[in-house]
VOTORGU-545763 format. One record per residue (C-alpha): x, y, z; residue in one letter. Coordinates in pm, whole numbers, plus 50000, padded with zeros to 5 digits. Layout:
// VOTORGU-545763
XYZA ...
***
This chain:
// VOTORGU-545763
397815893093132X 394405910193141X 392635906392807X 389475923392683X 387185903692453X 385095929092262X 382225917892041X 380915946191823X 378145948891564X 379875960491245X 378185970590921X 379635958190592X 381445986390420X 381026011590706X 384736016590768X 384256049290955X 381556035291185X 383336002291244X 386646019591322X 384876042891562X 383486012991754X 386895995791761X 388806026691875X 386276036092144X 386156000592281X 389945998092279X 390206029292493X 387536016392736X 389375983492767X 392736000392825X 391206022393094X 390095990293269X 393615976493263X 393565954592954X 396935947792790X 395355930992486X 392005939292322X 390555912492092X 387945918791824X 386185895991576X 386965883191228X 386715909790951X 385415935091202X 387015964391019X 385175958490691X 382195938490823X 381295902190756X 380365889290503X 381585914690244X 380915890389957X 381685904789611X 382935937489756X 386125917089797X 386505917089419X 386755955189417X 390355967589451X 389106000389599X 387375981489883X 390535962289968X 392665993589957X 390206009790200X 390705979790429X 394445985990423X 394086023190492X 391666015590778X 394355994390944X 396756023590912X 394156046891068X 393666022691356X 397406020091413X 397686057891434X 394626060991662X 396026035591909X 399696046591895X 399566060492251X 397346032692385X 398916010192649X 396915980692513X 397655960592201X 394735955991959X 393975924091766X 391485929191481X 390205911491173X 390115926190824X 390345917690457X 393485928490275X 394685926889913X 396185892889840X 399795888889732X 400205885889356X 400085851689198X 397505835089421X 394595838689184X 392325853289452X 391765890089526X 391985890289906X 393235874890227X 391305871690551X 393695886090806X 394175890791178X 396305921291258X 398025926491595X 398885963091659X 400915974991955X 401626012091999X 401196018391628X 403305989391506X 402145957491332X 403425927791534X 401515901591336X 399625897991010X 398145863091021X 396085849890730X 393225824990751X 394135790390628X 390875770690623X 388305787390398X 384765773690442X 382805766090128X 379605750290260X 376115763090345X 376185801490352X 380005802690336X 381815808590007X 385245820590120X 387175800789861X 385595823589600X 387475853689736X 390315844989971X 393805831689921X 394595806290191X 397615809890420X 400405785190361X 401825787890712X 401115804991043X 403295818991319X 403035823991692X 403615859791806X 404985871692142X 403475899592351X 405105907992686X 406605873292698X 403275855992629X 403325835092313X 400005839292128X 398625814491874X 396145834491666X 393535816391458X 390635828991249X 387255811991291X 387345780191073X 391025774591153X 389885761891493X 387035740391357X 388925709991227X 389945690991541X 390105654091450X 389505644791812X 386225663991830X 384525659891493X 383465625391368X 384715635691020X 386805665390909X 386285688890616X 389985695990564X 393135674690551X 395065698090783X 394535713591124X 396285747491146X 396315744991524X 398665715391508X 401275736891333X 400785765191578X 400995741891878X 404385729291761X 405595764791824X 404645760992194X 402195789692247X 400935799192592X 397525810992473X 395155804892178X 393115834792057X 390435829391793X 388765857191593X 385355845491467X 382345855191267X 380375824091356X 376665826991271X 373885816591503X 371595787391448X 369685763391669X 372125745791905X 375185763791769X 376265780892093X 376505748092282X 378475731192001X 380855760691979X 381495759992353X 382045722392361X 384435723692066X 386575751192218X 386625732992551X 387875701892372X 390655722092203X 391725737192536X 391815702692697X 393735687992404X 396385715392395X 396475723492767X 396405761092715X 393645786992755X 391445794692452X 389735828192391X 387195833692115X 385805867392012X 382695864091795X 380875890191588X 377385900791697X 374575915191484X 372575908791171X 373875912390816X 371265904190552X 370015868890629X 372755860190876X 372565866491249X 375695865591465X 375035858991831X 378275870591989X 378475847492293X 382245852592298X 383995831592561X 387235820492725X 388335786292848X 391215777893080X 393695750692992X 391395724493148X 388515733892919X 386575751493195X 384585782693110X 386195813493267X 384465841993078X 381265845392879X 380005875792685X 376325882392634X 374365868192344X 372755890492078X 374215923292201X 377545941492197X 379685934192501X 383145938392654X 384475911692888X 387765912993081X 389615881193173X 393045869693282X 393215835393118X 396045824393342X 394365834293670X 390585830893648X 387995811293843X 385735788493635X 382165800893581X 379065779693635X 377405765093325X 375545793593149X 371845785193181X 370805805192875X 372485780092646X 370935748192782X 367645731092708X 364685736892481X 363485768492653X 366905784692619X 366965777192247X 363415790092207X 364355822792372X 367505824292160X 365445820291841X 363295850091940X 366295871692033X 368075862291710X 365045872391503X 364715905091695X 368375913391634X 368225902791270X 365105923491206X 366485954391382X 369785953491197X 368255945690857X 365865975090881X 368336000091027X 371395990090823X 369275993490509X 368496029190615X 364906025190736X 363186030191071X 359616017891030X 357925985990914X 354505973890805X 353005940090892X 349825926290741X 347835912591035X 345495883890949X 344525873591300X 346775842991267X 349765831991469X 352415839091202X 351655875791152X 351185879291528X 354705866991595X 356215888791322X 354485919291471X 355755910291820X 359325906491689X 359095939591502X 357765958291805X 360585944592021X 363195951891755X 362165986891648X 359796000091914X 356005998291894X 355846033591756X 357676021891442X 355335992991356X 352115996291156X 349755966591157X 347295964990869X 344195943190865X 342765935890520X 339615915290568X 338075897690268X 334585882490233X 335945851090404X 337645867490701X 335995858291029X 334995884591280X 337125865891531X 340255871391323X 339515908591291X 338965911191666X 342115891191737X 344185915091523X 342805944791715X 343645927792045X 347165918991932X 347835954791826X 346555966992164X 348785942092349X 351855953292151X 350995990292153X 351335992991775X 349196013591538X 346515993491358X 344596002491044X 341985983490845X 341525982990468X 338675960790352X 339335942790024X 335885928889943X 335175956689693X 338565953289526X 338125915489509X 334735920089340X 336295943689084X 339075918889006X 336515891288954X 334415914188733X 337435923088520X 338395886588477X 334875873488426X 334955874488042X 338075852988041X 337015829788327X 333505822688194X 332545786288240X 335375779388484X 334765770488849X 336355793189113X 339465776889254X 342875786189400X 343115813989144X 340475834489325X 342085826189659X 345415839789538X 343805871289398X 342885880789754X 346435875589871X 347815895989580X 345435924589646X 346795925690000X 350355925389868X 349625954989644X 348105974589931X 351035967790161X 353515978689896X 351516010389829X 351786019190197X 355496010690186X 356086033989891X 354026062390038X 355476062190390X 358986048390334X 358436017690551X 359615982190486X 357055954290457X 357855923490665X 356545890890519X 354815866790755X 355275832490596X 356875804290795X 359305776990691X 356625750090671X 354645770790419X 357705780790217X 358845744490204X 355645730990047X 354685761889849X 351685770490065X 352275807189989X 351415831389711X 353955848089485X 353325885689470X 350835880889755X 351755870790108X 355365866589988X 355615903989911X 358055922690133X 361645930990221X 362425904690484X 361045870190571X 361355873090947X 360095838391043X 360905820490717X 363295796890901X 360835786591174X 358555756991111X 355005760991238X 355495740191554X 358485761791655X 356365792891599X 353885779991853X 356755772792093X 358135808092060X 354675823492106X 354035803092421X 357445814292551X 356475850392480X 353315845392685X 355175829892982X 354515859893211X 351775880193044X 349595876792737X 351425890992437X 349825868692173X 346055866792238X 344955832392355X 342405830092073X 345195832391815X 347065803591980X 343985781992011X 342265785491671X 343055760791389X 345445776691135X 343645789990826X 344405812690530X 340715823090528X 340615825690149X 337495804490107X 334565794590335X 335595773990641X 339125768790510X 341715751390730X 345425744990660X 344785707890715X 342525707990407X 345715709690199X 348475698390435X 349095671890699X 348845684391059X 351935704891140X 353115680991411X 353315654791134X 354495677690852X 357275696291036X 359405665891132X 359215654190769X 360335688090644X 363155690990896X 364435656590795X 364215663090422X 365145699790397X 367645703290682X 369235668590695X 368725656390336X 367265623090447X 365565601290185X 361815594390189X 362545558690290X 364705569690584X 362135595390692X 359225571090679X 361135545290879X 362515569591139X 359275588591195X 356915558991159X 354775575490890X 353545562190557X 356045564890274X 353305577490041X 352735607190271X 356455615190278X 356605612989899X 353675637089868X 355405662090093X 358715658289909X 357005664889574X 355505696889715X 358945707989834X 360625700989500X 358035717989281X 358045749589494X 361695758689443X 360785785689192X 358775803389460X 361525802189721X 364085817089485X 361805847489446X 361205851189820X 362435878890047X 365685871790237X 365075847390522X 366605852990866X 368635821590933X 368125804391270X 368585767691176X 371505748791031X 369845747490688X 367585776290587X 366085786690257X 368385811590087X 372035813689988X 372975783290196X 370635760190004X 371385761589633X 369165739789417X 368175742489052X 364595751288958X 364215732388630X 364705696388745X 362955662988741X 363385646089077X 362515609589122X 360915605189466X 
***
């Protein structure tokens, strides 16, 4: 049986656009000889639909969209397997079910509901969905298909050291003796995820002795980026088909008669993950801007590495002609930083404008002087400069209908080394899930063939340039010391004692960093959405109270 795995980039709520993609791809696949066309989880309505699932009108539109798809594929020689939300049966207490629908020549052969509903990190499916109580194998042309939906395949007791659920839906399906396992997924990207996903599916194929196909969503929706990377394994757990990462793709495979592929090099090693981080941020930025109805963005260019990387991502995502870089030098900005911003803009081919803020800063100080009399200048005056810049960027945004991209990194957001209503102003925190050391790694990767990021930006010590001769290390440990502490505490929830022992650093230093993290929660909860590229990012997947007293 020739099967097409089709990963599309749906938009939440765009039923007309999503159906158009599904119908067009189904016809292309059928023309290439596919008997079955497989799409991703919730591809009809888009994932994640969140509280739209509580609206009866949204769920009824999901049902009518399935009917439209059935009619549009009635004459198609290929069956179509799609994911959608549907109204839940009465009495379950939840509004919806997460369903896989198999259509063949206009008829519904299978309506399979998701059984395992994730409730960790960014996932909150138990809020909306009613879980399936049982699942059935379906037959197509004599081939018995076991259809699972994303998490239903992620609870193999032989693969995971500990399981999140007491049942494994695949065990029930395997008792029905299927010939093929097809998984519809909306599995988000983060560092190392593609390799884990591939290894897990290979283990399932080896355990069950049947081929496994997974179709994964691709594209950005708010903070979440889906990488696609759909794949197929034979019954020995060998890779037989691999779709592209970070772009829509259609892959044909006969799971019963396919030659194993070599190991995909783009998913192995540090360089592959560095490239993947860049591509994920490009995709997430492009989709956030365009799905929100915008075309152009504004980036405040300071001459530092963070704003340089954000500008490079934006130019790649949207085209250089749609990116405006704005330099806003203050009395403490070095000429080198101004020159570096000009050079960066020239390298990227983006428009660059300069608005000096020295006069505005002087006026702010003059206005505040009666109230500040007798007080020494401190971080207050530093933050005024940042907030002036935020006001200017938002004025440009309002006037020209462009989104402002914030330029803060994860290290800064973690310890609060950022200014509310200043450098935190904007619509999207593009690099808010990259610690500083990873930002350097991505920039060096960008420069592997030609200079994209000027060498001077990479070589200069990081500085906010808000006071004379300021350096980040005046307030923070060096980033090669700070970042491993933050990754251990923020991403893995290790204790200060564990971190100090594992990293070989002083416990007092770890405690200082932890206190900075804890007291900055109020800032993070007012930040722009952060594009997620690690297992634990700031945002909806990390839910902590603000008013707390934490003993370190």
